[in-house]
N, C-alpha and C positions, 0 to 999 in steps of 0.2 A: 365601726372603730378601726377595722383593718385598713380602710382607705386613708386614715390619718397617720398610719404607721410608715415612717420613712424607710426607703430601701437601703438598708445598711448591711454590713458584714455581721450576720448573726453569729457565726462561729467565733468571730473575734470577741463579741460581747459575752457569749456563753463561756468561752475559755477564761476570760477575765473574772467573771463571777464565780466559776468553779475553782479558779485559782485562789480567790479570796476565801472560799469555803475550806479548801485544803490548808490555807494559812491559819484559819481559825482552829481547825482540828489539831494541827501540829502545835499551835500555841497553847491550846487548852481552854478555848472559849466555848460558849454555847453556840451551837450551829443550827441554823434553821434551813430546811430544804423546802423548796417551793415546787408545787405541782399544780400548774395552771394558776387558778385563783385561790386555791386552798393552801393554807400554811400548816405544815406538820412540824411542830417544834420538837426537837430531841436534843439530848445532852451528849456531846461528844467528849470522850475521855482523851484529852490532849496530853502529849508527852512533855513538851517544854516546861509548862507551868508546874506540872506534878513533879517532874524530876528536879526542878529548881528547889521546890520545897523539901524534897527528900535529901538533896545534897546539902542544903543549909542545916537541916536537922542532924544529918550524919556528921557534919563538921563540928557541930556543937556538942556532940556526945562522945564519950570515951568508947573506943571499939570494944566489941565483945571478946570474951575469952582472954581478957587482960592484954589485948593488943596495944601497940604503941600509937599514941595520937599522931595524926598526920603532920608531917613537916610543913611549915609555912601555913598553918591552919588559918590564921587571920587573913593572909593574902588570898587564900582560896575562897574564903567567905566574901571578901571584897570583890573577887572576880565573879562569883556567882551573882552577887547583887548588881554589879555594874552591867553585866551582860543581860540580866533580866530586865533592868530599867531600860536599856537601849532597845532590847527586843520588844518591850511593851510599847515604847514610844513609836517604834517603827510600825508595829501592828496596828496601833490606834490610828496612826496617820493613814495607813492603807485602808482601814475600815471607813474612815471619814471620807476619803476620796471615792470609795465605792458608793457611798451614800450620795455624794455629789453627782456622780455619773448618772444615776438612774432616778434621782429625786430632786436635789437642789438645782441642778443644771440640765434637767431633761429637755428643756426647750432651746438649748444652745444650738447655734448653727452646726449642722453636720451630725447632731445627735450623739449618743454614747460612743459610737465608733471613733469619732473625731476626738472626743475627750480622752479615750484610751490611748490613741496614737500620739497625741500631743500632751501627755500627762506631765511632762517636765516643764511645761509652761506655768505650772502651779507650784508655789513654794512648798506646799505641804508634802508633795512627792519628793522634792529635793531633801527635805528634812528626814523623810522616811528612809531613803536610800543612804543618806549620810549616817544615820543611826545604825543601819545594818552593816555598813562598811566598817565603822569603828568597832562594832560588836565582833565582826569577823577578824579584825586585827587582834583583838584580845584572845579570841579562840585559837588563832594560829600561834600566838605567842605562848600559850599554854602547851601546845603540841611541841614547840621548839624546846621549851624547858624540860618536858618529860623526855624528849629525845636526848638532850644533852646530859641529863642525869644518868640515863641508862648507858650512854657512851662515856660516862665519867669525864665529861667536858673536854673531849678530844678536839683539838683545833681543826684537824682535817675534816671533821664533821660539822663543826660550828660555822666555819667561814662560808662554805657554799650555801648552807641553810639560811644563814643570816642574809646573805646576798639575795637569795630568792625572796626572802621576807621583805626586804627593802624595796625590791623591784615591784612586788605585789602592792605595797602601799603607794608607790609612785603612780602605778597604773590607776589605782582607785582615785587618787587626787585628780588625775587627768579626766577621769570619767565625771567626777563632781564638777569640774570646771566646765566641761562641755554641756553637762546637764543643766547647770545654772544659766547657760547661755540660751536655753530653750531648744536644744537639739532633740530630735526624735530618739528616744532611748534605744530602740532596737536597730538604729542605724549607727550607733556609736561603736566603731570597731575596737576602740580601746577597752570596752567592757568585755569583749571576747578574749582579749589578751589578759585582762585581770582574772577572769574566770579560769583560764588555762593555767596561769601561774598558781592560783589558789589550789586547784585540784592537783597540780603537779607537786606542790609543797606537801599536800596531804599524802599523796602516793609515796613520795620520797621518805616521809616520816614513817609510814607503815613498813616500807621495805627495810629501812635502817633499824627500826626497833625490833622487827620480827627476826631479822638476821642476827642481831646482837643477842636476843634471848635464846635463839636456837644454838648459837655459838657457846653461850654460857651453860646451856644444858649439856652440850657435848663435853665441855671441860669437866663438869661435875660428874658425868658418867665415867670419865677417865680417872678421876680421883677415887670415886666410890663405885665399884662395879654394880652393886645392887641399889644404886641411887634411884629414888622414886622421882621421876621428872614430871609428875602430874601438875605441879605448881607452875612450872614454866610453860607447859602445854596450855594450861588454863589462861594464863596471862597473855600468851601469844594469840590464842583464839579470841580473847576479849578485844585485843588491839585490832585484829583483822576484821572482826564483826562490826565493831563500832565505826571503823573507817570505811568499810566497803559499802555500807548503807548510804553514807553521804556521797562517796565517790560515784556510785551507780546513779544516784539521783542527779548529781552535778553533771555527769556526762550527758544524760538526757537533756538537761537544760542547755548545755553548751552546743550540742548538735542542733537542737531546735532553734536556738538563738542565732546560730550561724546561718541556718537555712531560712531565717525570718518566718518561721512557722508559729502559728498561734499556740502550739503545744507548749512553747516557752512560758506562756501566761499561767499554765497549770503549775509550773515549778517555781516561778519567780517569787511569788509572795510567801512561799513556805520553805525555801531552800536554806535560809539562815536558821530557821527553827530546827530543821533536820540536823544541820551541823551542830547546833547547840545541844541537841539531845545526845549526839555521839560524844560530845565533850563531857556532858554531865554524867554519863555512865562511867567514864574514867575517873572523874572526881569522886563519885560515890565509892568507887573501889579504893581509891587513895585514902578517903576518910575512914574507911573500915579497916585500914592497915593491910590491904591486899594488893599493894603495888610495890614495885621495886624502887627504893630510894637510893640516894648517893652513898649512904652508909653501906647498903647491901652490895653495891658495885665495888666499893673499896675493899670490903671484906672478901668478896669473890676473888679479886685480884690477889689479895694477900694469901688466901687459901691455895690458889693455883701455884703461886710462887713457892710457898713452903712445901707443897706436895711434890713439886718438880725437884726441889733441892733434896728432899728425902729420897726420891727415886734415883737420882744421880749418885748419892752416897751409898745406896744399896748395891748399885751395879759396879762400883769401883772396888778393886781389890785392895784391901787394907791389911798391912802386915804388922803394924805396931799398935801399941796400946792406945796412943792418942787418936789414931784413925778409928779404932773400934769405938772409943768414946764419942768421936764425932758422928759415927753411924748411929749410935744410941740416941745422940742428941737430935739427929735428923728424924728418927722414928718418933721421938717425942713431939717434934714440930708437926709431923704428919698427923699425930693424934690431936694436937692442938688445932690444926687446920680443919680436921673433920668436925671437931667440936664447934668451931666457928661456923662451919657450913650448916650445922644443925641449928645454931642460933639464928643464922641468916634466914634459913628456911622457915623457922617459926615466925620471924618478923614479916616475911612475905605473905604467909598465909593469914 
């Protein structure tokens, strides 16, 4: 039998098959590992499918401890369902083409290696990458929305972020055009630009959100010296952890893709699922009332303003009755501000 086996790039074939397995694990499907001619079936606990179910359930239930129901709950449910459908179609298409490589088209000229290199000649792969692109657009749009909410819709944050987002979509469309023309996927330089923009957008989001949360924590400590900042610390850690997993995974993919290494096959079929898992972790937290909303940021700004006014009135020398009354009113505002802070803190937790 060995004499009938064509001399092909076995590492290319193995990386493609292993990449499909990683895609199955990240999606939440059943994974079968092959050892020579024996098949050892095992169940892999996948993150994307399980977290999708958890997010949908969390969005349909009222948060514990009397928390507030997440804002735009139905929009988030629609987002979860849309990304899940797109991810499922993309995964199913990749699984089907994997079957075609080693079973349906195993006698094709050049063997599996040629089928892997020229995968964009088959419409099923164009459908798969199109679904994953649209899925990634939705996921990045969610990040933008969360960033804008935390920054209270500041224009100097919105304009550059939206510009990067539009550029990312434009690059994706160019990749789809070149792919539809039958170009070899790993020779499409536009794909490298698209990946760089997508990762850059995620990194920018993480930096902006983290810096904003740390700034808000610092202001709260100025208002209340014994303020417990554990809430902001937890949210900041959640943002960093969820983003870093995807960023690290994407950097490996970008470097290997740029070097035309077969390692990119290990990441290509699962990178969208990894990004989806990071987003679903945020959605679950929002659904449980453990995220900062636009109401919280407005309350934070109001509290800071009132506390600053009260501090100024305390430091000013007042000699008449009206100014004394004004100082008393300032202290009442400070108390009101502290009360709002407590209410805000309760809403965040």
